C-alpha positions as CSV (number, residue, x, y, z in Angstrom):
1,M,25.0,-137.5,49.3
2,D,27.9,-135.2,50.0
3,S,29.1,-135.8,46.5
4,V,25.8,-134.8,45.0
5,R,25.5,-131.7,47.1
6,K,29.0,-130.9,46.2
7,C,28.1,-131.0,42.5
8,F,25.3,-128.4,42.9
9,S,27.1,-126.1,45.2
10,F,28.7,-122.9,43.6
11,S,31.4,-120.7,44.8
12,K,30.7,-117.1,45.4
13,G,32.3,-116.1,42.1
14,E,30.2,-118.6,40.2
15,R,27.0,-117.3,41.8
16,V,27.8,-113.7,40.8
17,A,28.4,-114.9,37.3
18,I,25.1,-116.8,37.1
19,I,23.2,-113.8,38.5
20,S,24.8,-111.5,36.0
21,I,23.9,-113.8,33.1
22,L,20.3,-114.0,34.3
23,A,20.1,-110.3,34.6
24,A,21.4,-109.8,31.1
25,I,18.9,-112.3,29.8
26,F,16.1,-110.5,31.6
27,I,17.2,-107.2,30.1
28,L,17.3,-108.7,26.6
29,I,13.8,-110.1,27.1
30,L,12.4,-106.6,28.1
31,A,14.2,-105.0,25.2
32,C,12.6,-107.4,22.8
33,L,9.2,-106.8,24.3
34,F,9.3,-103.0,23.9
35,R,11.2,-102.8,20.6
36,P,9.0,-101.8,17.6
37,S,8.6,-104.6,15.2
38,R,9.9,-104.4,11.6
39,K,6.4,-104.7,10.4
40,S,5.3,-101.6,12.1
41,L,8.3,-99.7,10.9
42,S,7.5,-100.9,7.4
43,D,3.9,-99.8,7.7
44,E,5.0,-96.4,8.9
45,S,7.4,-96.0,6.0
46,L,4.6,-97.1,3.5
47,H,2.2,-94.6,5.2
48,N,4.7,-91.8,4.7
49,L,5.3,-92.8,1.1
50,D,1.5,-92.8,0.5
51,S,1.3,-89.3,2.0
52,L,4.1,-88.0,-0.3
53,L,2.4,-89.5,-3.3
54,A,-0.9,-88.0,-2.4
55,L,0.7,-84.5,-1.9
56,R,2.4,-84.8,-5.3
57,Q,-0.9,-85.8,-7.0
58,T,-2.7,-82.9,-5.3
59,A,0.0,-80.5,-6.6
60,I,-0.3,-81.9,-10.2
61,E,-4.1,-81.5,-10.1
62,A,-3.8,-77.9,-8.8
63,Q,-1.4,-77.1,-11.6
64,Q,-3.7,-78.6,-14.2
65,Q,-6.7,-76.7,-12.8
66,Q,-4.7,-73.5,-12.9
67,Q,-3.8,-74.1,-16.5
68,A,-7.4,-74.8,-17.4
69,E,-8.6,-71.6,-15.7
70,K,-5.9,-69.7,-17.5
71,S,-7.0,-71.1,-20.8
72,Q,-10.6,-70.3,-20.0
73,E,-9.7,-66.6,-19.5
74,V,-9.2,-66.4,-23.3
75,N,-12.7,-65.6,-24.5
76,E,-14.1,-66.7,-27.8
77,L,-15.1,-63.3,-29.1
78,H,-17.7,-62.4,-31.7
79,P,-16.2,-59.2,-33.1
80,F,-17.7,-56.8,-35.7
81,P,-16.2,-53.7,-37.2
82,F,-15.6,-51.1,-34.4
83,N,-13.7,-48.0,-33.5
84,P,-12.2,-48.5,-30.0
85,N,-12.3,-44.8,-29.3
86,T,-16.1,-44.5,-29.8
87,I,-17.5,-48.0,-29.1
88,T,-19.9,-48.2,-26.0
89,E,-19.7,-50.5,-23.0
90,D,-22.7,-52.5,-24.3
91,E,-21.0,-53.0,-27.7
92,W,-17.8,-54.2,-26.0
93,R,-19.8,-56.8,-24.1
94,Q,-21.7,-57.8,-27.2
95,M,-18.4,-58.8,-28.8
96,G,-17.8,-61.1,-25.8
97,L,-15.5,-59.2,-23.5
98,T,-16.0,-59.7,-19.7
99,D,-17.3,-57.0,-17.4
100,R,-13.8,-56.7,-15.9
101,Q,-12.2,-56.1,-19.3
102,V,-14.8,-53.6,-20.3
103,R,-14.4,-51.7,-17.0
104,N,-10.6,-51.6,-17.4
105,I,-10.9,-50.2,-21.0
106,M,-13.4,-47.6,-20.0
107,N,-11.2,-46.5,-17.1
108,Y,-8.3,-46.1,-19.5
109,K,-10.4,-43.9,-21.8
110,A,-11.8,-41.9,-18.9
111,K,-8.2,-41.0,-17.9
112,G,-7.6,-39.6,-21.3
113,G,-6.4,-42.7,-23.0
114,K,-6.8,-42.9,-26.8
115,F,-6.2,-45.5,-29.4
116,Y,-4.0,-44.1,-32.2
117,S,-3.3,-47.5,-33.9
118,K,-4.5,-51.1,-33.7
119,T,-1.6,-52.2,-31.6
120,D,-2.5,-49.7,-28.9
121,L,-5.5,-51.9,-28.0
122,G,-3.2,-54.9,-27.8
123,K,-1.0,-53.1,-25.3
124,L,-3.7,-53.1,-22.6
125,Y,-2.9,-55.7,-20.0
126,T,-6.6,-56.7,-19.8
127,I,-6.6,-57.9,-23.5
128,S,-4.6,-61.1,-24.0
129,E,-2.6,-61.8,-27.2
130,E,-5.1,-64.4,-28.3
131,E,-8.0,-62.0,-27.9
132,F,-6.2,-59.2,-29.7
133,A,-5.6,-61.5,-32.6
134,Q,-9.4,-62.0,-32.9
135,L,-10.2,-58.3,-32.6
136,E,-7.4,-56.8,-34.7
137,P,-9.0,-57.5,-38.2
138,F,-12.2,-55.7,-37.2
139,I,-10.6,-52.5,-35.7
140,V,-11.5,-49.4,-37.8
141,L,-9.4,-46.4,-36.9
142,P,-9.5,-43.0,-38.7
143,E,-6.3,-41.1,-38.6
144,V,-5.8,-39.7,-35.1
145,S,-3.1,-37.1,-34.6
146,R,-1.0,-37.4,-31.4
147,N,-0.9,-34.0,-29.6
148,T,2.7,-33.6,-28.5
149,S,2.2,-30.0,-27.2
150,S,1.6,-29.7,-23.5
151,K,0.1,-26.2,-23.9
152,P,-2.9,-25.4,-26.2
153,N,-2.3,-23.0,-29.0
154,P,-5.4,-20.8,-29.3
155,K,-4.5,-19.7,-32.8
156,K,-4.1,-23.2,-34.0
157,Q,-7.3,-24.3,-32.3
158,E,-9.2,-21.5,-34.1
159,E,-7.8,-22.6,-37.5
160,Q,-8.7,-26.2,-36.8
161,A,-12.3,-25.1,-35.8
162,R,-12.7,-23.3,-39.1
163,E,-11.4,-26.3,-41.1
164,E,-13.2,-29.0,-39.1
165,P,-16.6,-29.0,-40.9
166,K,-14.9,-29.2,-44.3
167,T,-12.7,-32.1,-43.1
168,V,-15.6,-34.0,-41.6
169,K,-17.7,-33.7,-44.8
170,K,-14.7,-34.8,-46.9
171,D,-14.0,-37.8,-44.8
172,I,-17.6,-39.2,-44.6
173,P,-18.4,-41.3,-47.7
174,I,-21.6,-41.3,-49.6
175,V,-22.9,-44.9,-49.5
176,D,-25.4,-47.0,-51.5
177,L,-27.6,-48.6,-48.9
178,N,-28.1,-51.7,-51.1
179,T,-24.4,-52.5,-51.7
180,V,-22.5,-50.9,-48.8
181,D,-20.5,-53.2,-46.5
182,S,-20.1,-53.0,-42.7
183,I,-16.6,-51.6,-43.0
184,T,-17.8,-48.6,-45.0
185,L,-21.1,-48.2,-43.1
186,V,-19.3,-47.6,-39.7
187,K,-17.6,-44.5,-41.2
188,L,-21.0,-42.7,-41.1
189,P,-21.6,-40.5,-38.1
190,Q,-23.3,-42.2,-35.1
191,I,-23.2,-45.6,-36.8
192,G,-21.2,-48.1,-34.7
193,G,-20.4,-51.7,-35.6
194,F,-23.5,-53.1,-33.9
195,M,-25.9,-50.7,-35.7
196,A,-24.2,-51.4,-39.0
197,L,-24.8,-55.1,-38.6
198,R,-28.5,-54.5,-37.7
199,I,-28.9,-52.5,-40.9
200,L,-27.3,-55.1,-43.1
201,E,-29.3,-57.9,-41.5
202,F,-32.5,-56.0,-42.1
203,R,-31.5,-55.4,-45.7
204,D,-30.9,-59.2,-46.1
205,K,-34.3,-60.1,-44.7
206,L,-36.0,-57.5,-46.8
207,G,-34.3,-58.3,-50.1
208,G,-33.0,-54.8,-50.5
209,F,-34.1,-51.2,-49.6
210,V,-36.6,-49.3,-51.7
211,N,-36.3,-45.9,-49.9
212,L,-34.6,-44.3,-46.9
213,E,-37.7,-44.3,-44.7
214,Q,-37.3,-48.1,-44.3
215,L,-34.4,-47.4,-42.0
216,R,-36.9,-46.4,-39.4
217,D,-37.8,-50.1,-39.1
218,V,-34.3,-51.0,-38.1
219,K,-34.2,-51.8,-34.4
220,G,-32.4,-49.0,-32.5
221,M,-32.7,-46.4,-35.3
222,D,-34.1,-43.1,-33.9
223,E,-35.0,-39.9,-35.6
224,A,-31.9,-38.0,-34.5
225,R,-29.5,-40.6,-35.9
226,L,-31.5,-41.0,-39.1
227,A,-31.4,-37.2,-39.7
228,V,-27.6,-37.2,-39.2
229,I,-26.8,-40.0,-41.7
230,Q,-29.5,-39.3,-44.3
231,P,-27.3,-36.8,-46.3
232,Y,-24.7,-39.6,-46.8
233,I,-27.1,-42.3,-48.0
234,N,-28.7,-43.1,-51.3
235,I,-30.6,-46.0,-52.8
236,G,-29.0,-47.5,-55.9
237,E,-30.7,-49.5,-58.7
238,A,-29.9,-52.8,-57.2
239,E,-32.1,-55.7,-58.2
240,M,-34.7,-56.5,-55.5
241,R,-35.0,-60.0,-54.2
242,K,-38.7,-60.8,-54.4
243,I,-40.6,-63.8,-52.9
244,D,-43.1,-65.8,-54.8
245,I,-46.2,-65.6,-52.6
246,N,-47.7,-68.8,-54.0
247,R,-44.6,-71.0,-53.8
248,T,-42.3,-69.8,-51.0
249,D,-42.2,-72.0,-47.9
250,F,-43.7,-71.0,-44.5
251,K,-40.3,-70.5,-42.8
252,T,-39.1,-68.0,-45.4
253,L,-42.3,-66.0,-45.4
254,V,-42.6,-65.7,-41.7
255,H,-39.0,-64.3,-41.5
256,H,-39.9,-61.4,-43.8
257,P,-40.1,-58.1,-41.8
258,Y,-43.4,-57.1,-43.3
259,L,-45.3,-60.3,-42.6
260,N,-46.4,-61.7,-39.2
261,Y,-47.2,-65.3,-38.2
262,E,-51.0,-65.0,-38.5
263,Q,-50.7,-63.4,-42.0
264,V,-48.5,-66.2,-43.2
265,K,-51.0,-68.7,-41.9
266,R,-53.7,-67.0,-43.8
267,I,-51.6,-67.1,-47.0
268,F,-51.1,-70.8,-46.6
269,N,-54.8,-71.5,-45.9
270,Q,-55.7,-69.6,-49.0
271,R,-53.2,-71.5,-51.1
272,E,-54.3,-74.9,-49.8
273,K,-58.1,-74.5,-49.8
274,R,-58.9,-71.8,-52.4
275,G,-56.1,-71.8,-54.8
276,M,-53.4,-69.3,-55.8
277,I,-53.3,-65.7,-54.9
278,K,-53.5,-63.7,-58.1
279,N,-52.5,-60.1,-57.4
280,W,-51.6,-57.5,-54.8
281,A,-55.2,-56.4,-54.2
282,Q,-56.2,-59.9,-53.3
283,L,-53.2,-60.4,-51.0
284,E,-53.7,-57.0,-49.3
285,E,-57.4,-57.8,-48.6
286,L,-56.4,-61.2,-47.3
287,L,-53.8,-59.9,-44.9
288,K,-56.0,-57.1,-43.6
289,E,-58.2,-59.7,-42.0
290,V,-55.5,-60.6,-39.5
291,G,-53.4,-57.4,-39.1
292,E,-52.1,-54.2,-40.4
293,V,-50.5,-54.4,-43.9
294,N,-47.3,-52.6,-44.6
295,P,-47.7,-50.9,-48.1
296,M,-43.9,-51.5,-48.7
297,L,-44.6,-55.3,-48.9
298,E,-45.9,-54.8,-52.5
299,Y,-42.3,-54.2,-53.7
300,Y,-41.2,-57.6,-52.4
301,V,-43.8,-60.1,-53.6
302,K,-44.6,-61.6,-57.0
303,F,-47.5,-63.8,-58.1
């Protein structure tokens, strides 16, 4: 019994050592319990990586959107011949420029800005290089002298005033209304690019002009403007394009300026039920039943 007790008895030094070992084991156990697992660290790292990738993707998408918006700023324009010194706000917009661009151009002109050459328009920050490339072929600029003198010269101004009427008459061409193109037409006083296109479109629908009074039928043409341009216009002996009233299709007839929808219907009813229209008197009588007849129509029909 004493021998057994002696085996399980420890000296003071041994007890201290055992207690120290147990305490160290206890501390290690606690450290393991509160130490973050590798899995959680890995998950946190992956989470951070996903966040970085998401931020990078957002930056790429923002850059692509910015580039797309920048490319959309370049308008697809629909230019016609124009003088940038005289064109109106509405005509700028009709060519496809935005309200902001038109406002900037008009502010430039209001402050005394003038376009002396085609490249002057391209120097405006509101017009991009791509837009200027679309506009440049249609810019029509008469010679504009740059006034380098800061003080007006009364004697010189008086001389210019005397010579001005002669210069204006000399520079304005006399045009044949049936053969003139838009580039020449805009050189007439009070005829801008948009009005020139309207005149040419009306001429094409008519088949040619017979007399100057027909210009009154062009949309936007008023008495004052007609009186100003009349001295510079004549009617040449161009061959008129006539329509065969008995064979022309419905779509072509209804687009003629001197026929309306109901009149064309009456023409087709006559052709289908009663036979061909033989002469102008018969056609005029037929058309009067459904509306007013323009006497100029007689020049554009054949039987």
